[in-house]
PLY file of the C-alpha trace (Angstrom):
ply
format ascii 1.0
element vertex 186
property float x
property float y
property float z
element edge 185
property int vertex1
property int vertex2
end_header
0.03 0.02 0.00
2.89 2.37 0.70
4.15 1.85 -2.84
0.75 2.91 -4.18
0.80 6.05 -2.04
4.29 6.96 -3.12
3.23 6.64 -6.79
0.27 8.96 -6.21
2.27 11.61 -4.41
4.47 12.59 -7.40
1.39 12.83 -9.59
-0.26 15.12 -7.06
2.93 17.16 -6.85
3.02 17.42 -10.65
-0.69 18.43 -10.73
-0.06 21.09 -8.10
2.96 22.44 -10.00
0.96 22.56 -13.25
-1.97 24.28 -11.48
0.46 26.85 -10.07
2.08 27.25 -13.51
-1.21 28.01 -15.19
-2.34 30.19 -12.31
0.83 32.25 -12.67
0.67 32.21 -16.41
-2.87 33.47 -16.21
-1.84 36.23 -13.81
1.23 37.10 -15.89
-0.84 37.19 -19.06
-3.41 39.43 -17.42
-0.68 41.83 -16.30
0.88 41.86 -19.82
-2.54 42.46 -21.41
-3.33 45.32 -19.07
0.07 46.94 -19.58
0.31 46.58 -23.35
-3.12 46.12 -24.95
-3.79 49.85 -25.42
-0.43 50.41 -27.06
-0.82 47.29 -29.27
-4.26 48.39 -30.27
-2.97 51.78 -31.35
-0.10 50.03 -33.24
-2.65 47.83 -35.02
-4.76 50.97 -35.74
-1.75 52.60 -37.26
-1.34 49.64 -39.61
-4.99 49.20 -40.57
-6.80 52.49 -39.97
-9.91 50.42 -39.07
-10.93 50.08 -35.42
-12.70 46.76 -35.87
-9.79 45.21 -37.72
-7.39 46.67 -35.22
-9.31 44.97 -32.37
-9.24 41.64 -34.27
-5.47 41.98 -34.77
-5.08 42.83 -31.07
-6.85 39.58 -30.19
-4.67 37.63 -32.61
-1.58 39.23 -31.12
-2.50 38.30 -27.58
-3.48 34.80 -28.54
0.07 34.46 -29.90
1.48 36.04 -26.72
-0.46 33.48 -24.60
0.75 30.62 -26.78
4.34 31.81 -26.68
4.68 32.79 -23.03
6.42 29.58 -22.08
8.98 30.18 -24.80
9.76 33.78 -23.86
13.46 33.75 -22.90
13.66 37.16 -21.31
16.49 38.35 -23.60
14.43 41.44 -24.38
11.83 43.49 -22.58
8.32 41.88 -22.58
7.03 44.97 -24.37
9.57 44.55 -27.17
8.58 40.90 -27.58
4.87 41.79 -27.69
5.36 44.60 -30.17
7.31 42.22 -32.41
4.41 39.76 -32.30
1.95 42.58 -33.01
4.00 43.84 -35.97
4.27 40.33 -37.42
0.54 39.83 -36.96
-0.26 43.10 -38.73
2.24 42.50 -41.54
0.91 38.98 -42.03
-2.55 40.38 -42.36
-1.50 43.17 -44.75
0.49 40.72 -46.96
-2.70 38.75 -47.62
-3.82 39.60 -51.19
-7.34 40.35 -50.07
-6.27 42.97 -47.53
-5.29 46.38 -48.77
-4.42 48.87 -46.00
-5.64 51.96 -47.80
-9.07 50.51 -48.67
-9.92 49.60 -45.11
-9.04 53.09 -43.97
-10.90 54.82 -46.83
-14.02 52.74 -46.15
-13.88 53.55 -42.44
-13.42 57.29 -43.10
-16.41 57.31 -45.48
-18.59 55.65 -42.84
-17.66 58.29 -40.26
-19.49 61.56 -40.71
-17.19 64.55 -40.38
-19.84 66.65 -38.61
-20.10 64.14 -35.85
-16.45 64.34 -34.99
-14.74 66.93 -32.86
-11.79 68.86 -34.34
-9.40 66.71 -32.28
-11.00 63.47 -33.50
-10.73 64.74 -37.12
-7.05 65.50 -36.65
-6.43 62.08 -35.11
-8.19 60.41 -38.05
-6.17 62.51 -40.47
-2.97 61.51 -38.64
-3.83 57.84 -38.96
-4.65 58.38 -42.66
-1.23 59.97 -43.08
0.57 57.23 -41.12
-1.23 54.64 -43.26
0.56 56.15 -46.30
3.97 55.39 -44.88
5.94 52.20 -45.62
5.26 49.34 -43.24
8.48 49.69 -41.25
8.04 53.48 -41.02
4.41 52.97 -39.73
5.78 50.67 -37.04
8.49 53.08 -35.94
6.34 56.20 -35.85
3.55 54.40 -34.04
5.97 53.23 -31.39
7.39 56.77 -31.09
3.88 58.12 -30.58
3.45 55.56 -27.76
6.55 56.96 -26.10
8.39 53.62 -26.36
12.05 54.10 -25.58
14.29 54.27 -28.62
16.35 51.29 -27.37
13.19 49.08 -27.43
12.17 50.41 -30.86
15.65 49.66 -32.19
15.51 46.15 -30.75
12.03 45.54 -32.18
12.96 46.73 -35.66
16.54 45.48 -35.80
17.86 48.96 -36.53
20.79 50.41 -34.62
19.72 53.11 -32.25
21.85 55.82 -33.91
20.39 54.97 -37.31
16.91 54.83 -35.74
17.16 58.47 -34.63
17.96 59.55 -38.20
15.19 57.38 -39.60
12.65 58.83 -37.10
13.64 62.34 -38.16
13.11 61.47 -41.86
9.80 59.76 -41.07
8.59 62.88 -39.22
9.57 65.05 -42.22
7.79 62.75 -44.59
4.69 62.56 -42.29
4.66 66.34 -42.07
4.61 66.60 -45.89
1.82 64.04 -46.16
-0.13 65.85 -43.42
0.20 69.22 -45.19
-0.93 67.67 -48.46
-4.10 66.22 -46.83
-4.84 69.39 -44.88
-4.98 71.30 -48.19
-7.68 68.99 -49.52
0 1
1 2
2 3
3 4
4 5
5 6
6 7
7 8
8 9
9 10
10 11
11 12
12 13
13 14
14 15
15 16
16 17
17 18
18 19
19 20
20 21
21 22
22 23
23 24
24 25
25 26
26 27
27 28
28 29
29 30
30 31
31 32
32 33
33 34
34 35
35 36
36 37
37 38
38 39
39 40
40 41
41 42
42 43
43 44
44 45
45 46
46 47
47 48
48 49
49 50
50 51
51 52
52 53
53 54
54 55
55 56
56 57
57 58
58 59
59 60
60 61
61 62
62 63
63 64
64 65
65 66
66 67
67 68
68 69
69 70
70 71
71 72
72 73
73 74
74 75
75 76
76 77
77 78
78 79
79 80
80 81
81 82
82 83
83 84
84 85
85 86
86 87
87 88
88 89
89 90
90 91
91 92
92 93
93 94
94 95
95 96
96 97
97 98
98 99
99 100
100 101
101 102
102 103
103 104
104 105
105 106
106 107
107 108
108 109
109 110
110 111
111 112
112 113
113 114
114 115
115 116
116 117
117 118
118 119
119 120
120 121
121 122
122 123
123 124
124 125
125 126
126 127
127 128
128 129
129 130
130 131
131 132
132 133
133 134
134 135
135 136
136 137
137 138
138 139
139 140
140 141
141 142
142 143
143 144
144 145
145 146
146 147
147 148
148 149
149 150
150 151
151 152
152 153
153 154
154 155
155 156
156 157
157 158
158 159
159 160
160 161
161 162
162 163
163 164
164 165
165 166
166 167
167 168
168 169
169 170
170 171
171 172
172 173
173 174
174 175
175 176
176 177
177 178
178 179
179 180
180 181
181 182
182 183
183 184
184 185
């Protein structure tokens, strides 16, 4: 009988460890979601220009985060890892032949009546429209800058050296300013 009890004990110990693992994983995931979901949503919005699609991509991103949590090595900041997943999710969506980033944004803008929006909301929509005209990497970088993500994390996420990143950000801002002025004149 003692041999039976000793065989049960490791199983119970394993079950307890797994329960604690999933309890901690659930708590860790909740903390990650609360800390980064807003920023990831805005990143997705910058890529798509469509709030509904951005929310879908946010969900896809955090499904991938949940699935990959046990493989996260900690060699980068959690935020950097999550942004990289979000960028890959957005780019994967945009690469699909049926998904054209400009069309989604244009349809969304047509659905939204200008007279129902405040001046600030109109400017934000215009900014997203302008960002949507940038190249994919530039959209990623400027969206992360707008989220006040440290340059070191942006550099790590994009694979660009920090010194080169600063120059690239300056050029993106110039390009964005030109696009914004062009749209403002319309």
